[in-house]
N, C-alpha and C positions, 0 to 999 in steps of 0.2 A: 504493500500500500504506500502511495506517495504522500508524505507529510510535508512537502515543500511549502504548501500554502500557510504553514504555521511559522514561516520564517521571521516575521516581524512581531509576532505576538507570543505571549507566554501563557500557556494554559494554566500553569501554576499561579501566575499573577491574577488571572481571571478568577480562579477559585478563592484566592486571598481577598480580592475585592468583594466577592459575594459574601464571604464570611464576615468581613468588616461591616458591610451594609446590613447584614442580618443582625449583627451585634448592636449597631446604631439603632435599628428599629426596636429591638428588644429592650434597650435601655430607655429610649424615648417613650415607648408605650406607657409604662407605669408613671411617667412624669406628665405626659400630655393628657391622658384620660382623666385623672382627677381635676386637672385645670379646666378641661372642657365641661366636666360635671359641675364644678364650682361656678363657672360662668353661665351655667344652664344652657349650654349649646347642645340641647338634646334633639333627637329626631322627632319630627312631626309626621305622624303616619297618615297616609292618604285615606280620606273618608270613604272612598270607593274601593279600597284595597281589601285583601283577604282579612277576614275577622281575626284569624290567628295571629296577625301582625300587630294587633292593638296592644299586646303586651310589650312590644318593642318601643312604644312611645317613651321618650325621655332618655333613651340610650344615647350617649354622647356621639355626636356626628363630627364632621370635619377632620376625622382621623387621617385623611389622605395627606395631611401636613407631614405626618411621620414618614410616609413613603417618599414624598418629594424631597424632604431634607436628607433622608438616608441615601437616595440616589445621587443627588447633587453633591453632597458633602464627601462622598467616598470615591466617586469615579473620575472627577476632574484631574486630580494629580496623576493618576495612572494613564489617563488618556492624553496627558500632556497639555490639557486645556486647548486642544486644537479646535479649528473652526467647525469641524463636524460635531464635536461634543457641544460646543457653544450653541450651534443651531438646534440641536436636539433639546438642550436645556431651555432655550428660548421658547420653543413651542410647548414644552411640558409646563414650564412655569407660567407662561401667559394664559394657557388654557386652565391651569390650576387656579390662577387668580380670578378668572371668570367664574369658575366653580365656587370659589370662596365667596364672591359677591352673592351668588345665588343662595348658598347655604346661609350666609349672614342675614339676608332678607327673610329667609324662612324662620330663622331663630328669633330675630327682633320682632317680626310681625306675627309670629306664632301661627304660620300657615304652612300647608304642605307644599305649596308652589312658591318659588322665589321670583327670579327674573321672569318676565313675560317671554314667551317663546321667541318673538321677533327680536327682543333685546339680546337674549342669549345667542341667537343665531347671528345677529349683526356683529356682536363682539367676537364671536368665533371666526366669522368671515374676515374681519379686520386683522386678527392675529395670524390667520392662515395666509392672507394676502401679504403681510409683512414678511412672513417666512419665505414665501415665493420670491419676493424682492431680494431678500438676503441671499438666497441661493443664486440669483442672477448676478448680484453685485460681487459675490465672491467666486463667480465663475465655476460653480459646482455643477458637474455634469449630471444630468438627470435623465439618463436612458432608463428604459423599463424592460426588465427581464421578463420573457414570456415563458411561463411554466410549461414543462413537458416539451420543450422546443429544441433540445440539444444545444442549448447555450445561445439562443437567439435574443438579441436586445433590440428594442425599437426606439427610434427617436421620434417622439410625438410632435416635435416642432412647436408651432404656435399654440397647439392644444394642450401642451404640457402644464402650463399654469392653471388652466381650468381643471385638468385632471387632478392636480395636487389639491386644489380647493375641494373638489368632490371627495377625494380620499380622506382629507383631514376632517371634514364635517361629518362624513359618513361613519368613519371609524370611531371618532370621538363620541358621537351620539349613540353608536352601537355599544360601546363600553358603558356609557351612562345608563342605557336601558337594561343592560345586563346586571347592573348593580342594584338588585332588588331582594336578594336573599343572603343570609349570612355566609360570607366567604366565597360567594359565587364569582363576582367580577375579579377579585384578587387572585383566586385560584386559577381561573381561566386565563387571565393575563400572565400569570406566572408561567404557565405552560407555553403560551405564545412567545414570551420573552426567551425561554430556553431554546425554542426553535430558532429564533432570529440570532441568538447567541452562537449557535452552531454555524449559521449562515455567515455571520460576521467573521468567524475564523476561516471559513472556506474562501471568502473574498479578501481576507487579510485586512480587515478594517479595525481601527482602534475603538470603534463603537462597541466592540466585544466587551470592553470594560464597563461601559455604561449599562449594557444589557445584563452583565453579570451582577452589577450593583442592583439593578431592578429586580432580578430574580431573588437576590438575598433579602432586599427590603420587603418584597411581597411575602416571602416565606416568614420573615419576622412578624410582619403585620398580621398574618394569618393566625398567629398565636392568640391574638386579641379579637380577631374578626370572625373566626370560625364559630360555628353554632355551639352554644348560645353566645352571640356576639357581645363583647364588652364595649365595642366602639364600631362605628360605621365610617367608611371612607368619605361618604358624602360626595357631592359634585366636585368638591375640592380635589378629591382623589381620582374619581372616575374620569373627569375631563382632563386632568393632568396625565393620566395613564393613556388616554386616547391620543393626546398630543404626542406623548413619548413613542408609542407604537407607530404612529403615522410617520413621524420624523425619521426614526431609525429605518423604517422600511423604505422610505423615499431615498434617503441618502445611500442606503445599501443597493438601491435600484431594484427593489423587490416589492413595490406596492401591490402588484397583482396577487402576490402570495397571501396578502391579508384576507382576500376573498376565500382562500382555502383554509389556512391555519386559524383565521379569525372568523370562521363560518358561523360560530355561535353568535358573534356580534351581529352579523348580517341577518341571521334568523330572527334575532330579537327585534331588530328594526323592522323587518318585513312583517312580522306578526302584528306590530302596532299599525303599520300602514294598511295592511289588509283588514284589520279589525275596524279601523276608522272608515275605510272605503266601503266595506261591506255594510257597515252600520248606516251610512248615508244612502247607499244605493237601495237598500231593502226597507228603509224607513224605520229603523230601530232594532233590526235583528243583529245578532252577534255571530261571527264565525268561530271565535274561541270563547270559552267560558270567561276568560279575562286575559288581557294583554298588559305587558309583554308575555310571551309564551310560557315563561317559567311559572307565572301565576296560574296559567291554564292547567298545568299539571298539578299544582297545589289544589286547585278547585276540584280536580278529579280524585282527590283523596291521597295523593302521594305525600309522604312526609317531606318537609323542607330539606332534610339531609339527603334524602334519596334523589331529589331533583338536582341538587348541587353535585352529587356524585356522578349522576348520569351525564351532566353537562361537562364535568371534568373528563370523563371517559370519551365523550364525543370529541372534545377538543384535542385529546391525545391522538385519537384516530385521524382527525383532520391533519394533525401535524405529521403523522406517518405518511399520509398522502402527500404532504408538502415536501417531505424528504425525497419521495419519488419524483416530484416535480423539478427538483434541482439536482437530480442524480448525475447529470452529465456536465455540470459546471466545471 
């Protein structure tokens, strides 16, 4: 087996970064959670959500702060603070800031909805547009690898900025919709990050260290976020993670792979779109018992932990397919 593509990267260093990020998350958790509880930054449960979730009301939210800090604080030094790392941090932090505003409004106004949809979308659009501009200014090549193509890359030309905007908004909101059960978004994204970590090593990118940090941070966060959750990531975390996954995939020239390895995100978004569309077309009928689709399975009587486990398994299977998609790189 040819290991030449590991020439500029150290697997052992990536493992060290993951362990450090894990340690940072484990240390920050017991510090941040009591502060969030003291500030009464608790979760406001949707009125139209599953009744079983009413017991979650008041659980500290905005825990995504732990993930963002653990990733940013541990990966920069090892990545050499290069332009690729800075671009990923920009999209992660800017989207996380939008999520924080959303969470803060929910907490202060004590309502289950924060920013209005058009406000959140507009801010995400602006952040993604600045990201596109930064790619152009720094002359970052943005070819797109075609899965199962024997190493074919496409130059989308003038359509590339539009493609990046669609990828950023779609992926980010996909992660956001996925964040509805204890440990669901954090565990699914952990598996996705591990896939892109392998990919970063294959293409010899220093983003391997940022992805290793993300994996470690998410693993540490799961100690507090798995069922029964002691803290939720909130939009602070889900939007930040969406920005992180999008930015790494684009810079690695692998955004189309999100459709495969992040298929759970796509399914969650489509379930909401289909539910709303079907509801309007049929004058009030529902395609699913509840959307996003993870709530549909809950309404069918599946325990929350079973739904989360099934979604983890599905993501792992999608990642195996993703490995086949890049087999000839």
